[in-house]
N, C-alpha and C positions, 0 to 999 in steps of 0.2 A: 655381263654380256661379252662374249668373246669377239675379238677383232678379226676381220677376214684379211687384214693386211699382214704381209710378212714382217718379222721383227725389224729388218733393215729399213723398211718404209716408215714404220712407226718412229724409229730413231731420227730419220730425216725430218719428219713432221715436227718432232720435238725441238730439233735444232732450228728449223725455220720459225717456229713459234717463239723461241727464245730470242732470235734476232729481231723479229718484228716487235716484240714486247720491249726490248731494250731501246730500240729506236723510238717507239712511242713514248717511252718513259721520258726521253729528252724533248720530244716534239710537242707533247700536250701542254706543258707549261708555257712554251713559247706561243703556241696557238691561243691559249687562254689570256696571256699577257697582251698580245696584239688585239684580241677581241675586246679586252677591257679598255685599251687605249682608244680604239674606234668608238666605243660606247661613250667614253668621256668626251671625245671630240664632237660627237653628234649632239650630246647634251649641251656642250659649250656653244656650238653653232646655233642651236635652237634658242638658247638663253640670250645670246647676243642679238639675235634677230628680234626677239620679243622686247628686249631693252631698247633697241634702236627704234622699233615701232612705237614704243611708249614715248620716247623723246620726240619722235616725229609728230606725234599727236598732241603735243603740248601746245596750248594757245600762245600766240605771240606775246601776250602780257607776261607770261612766265619767263620767256626768254630775256626780257628786258632786265628782270631782277635775278636772272639765273647765272650770272657770271661767277658768283662765289661757289666754292666747292661744297658748301653746306646749304645750298639752296634747296627748297622743298622739291623741286623737279628732279634734281640729281639724287637727293636722299631717297626719294620714292623709287627711282630707277635702280639704285643700289639694293634697296630692300627687295625689289622684284627679282634681281639677279640672285641674291642669297636664298630667297624662297624657292626659286626654280631649281637651284642646285641641291637644296635640301629635299625637295619633292622627288627628285631623280635619284636620291640616295648617293650623291657624289660628294656633297659638301662636308659632312663631318670628318670623313677620312682624307679627303683631298681639299685642302683650303684654297680659296681664291687668292692668288698671289698679287695679281695686278688687274686693274680695269682702267680703261681710258675712254673718255668721250671726246671725240674730235668733230669739229664743225667746219665745213668748207676747207678741210686740210689744216686747220689751225688747232693748236693744242688746247685753246680756251674756248669753251662753249658758253654762250651767254652774251647779253648786251644787244645783239641784233639778230634778226631773223636769218637762220642758216638756209643754204640751198640743199645741203646734204649733211647727214649725221652718220658718223662711224663709231661703233662700239667695239672695243678690243678687250678680250678676256685672256688671262694666262693662268694656268694651274701647273703644278708639278705632281705627276703621278708616280707614287713609289712602286717599285717592283719587289715583291716579297717572295718570289720563287727562287730558291737557291740554285737549282740547275740552270736557270736562265742567267743569273749573275755570274755563274761559273763559266759560261760560254763567252763572256766578255761584253754582254749587254749591260749598259749602265744600271745602277741600282734605282735611279729615278729618271723620268723623261719629262721634259717640258711640253705641254700641249697648249697651243694658242690659236685663236681665231679672231677674225674681224668681220663685221657685217656693216655695209653702208646702205642707207636708205635715203630717198629724197624727203625733204620736209614737206608735209602735206597741207599746211595752212597757207 
């Protein structure tokens, strides 16, 4: 099919296409990396909320014996966090670096009934796109979130 445009206009269209494509070549990996970071953040926020709600629903009898890091209440919550990250397909590639359970602003949960419970989660998201790392963006980024809920019993 013959083009009705003069040859000069076709050349300009090719140059414009080349400029747009080269710009998109660098922008698309950045957009995908940011989208992945936002997805991981949303999963972490939802997971921290679910973990905090689980701890807030624990009966007072579990809080009395829950001061130890290996208490059943805390182990159950850690298992919930790991399962939630696996279900969202985040965990195998992006391991959970740190989790904290804070009660009433203290670093130790357990022993007495808390007024509020805070769950903090931290992961490190690797950046595998070479054009993005070539632009000076770090090869991995830390994503962290914290959710605080009142104790419900």
